C-alpha angles and dihedrals in degrees: 000000000000119000120271121239111276131180130179125220133208094265093059095256124132126221114204128184120205132185112230124190125214102032109133108156148015092279089057090050091051094048093051093043093051094051096044091045089061092065109106111257096023111129102172139013127189117185122188115192093193092063100024090232128135120193114204125193114197142169089251142342114325128230104246090211090058092050091047091050092049093049090047090050089054089054100255138099136237111235118238095236132083120242 
């Protein structure tokens, strides 16, 4: 898997955007957001079913394997391409 897009901000947080396949509605957005929000260090998750993108704000860089596992647990899949 290639790395997701990540950018740091002045307050030492990281914003990472992932492509998720299979999200089609608000319920999907909620399921993915809930699972990813449970990852230690995550402070905010915004999922948009229409684009398949999730934007994750965290206290530092995230472990891609943890994000993949959380998305899998929600019943969806991280795409193999960087956005």
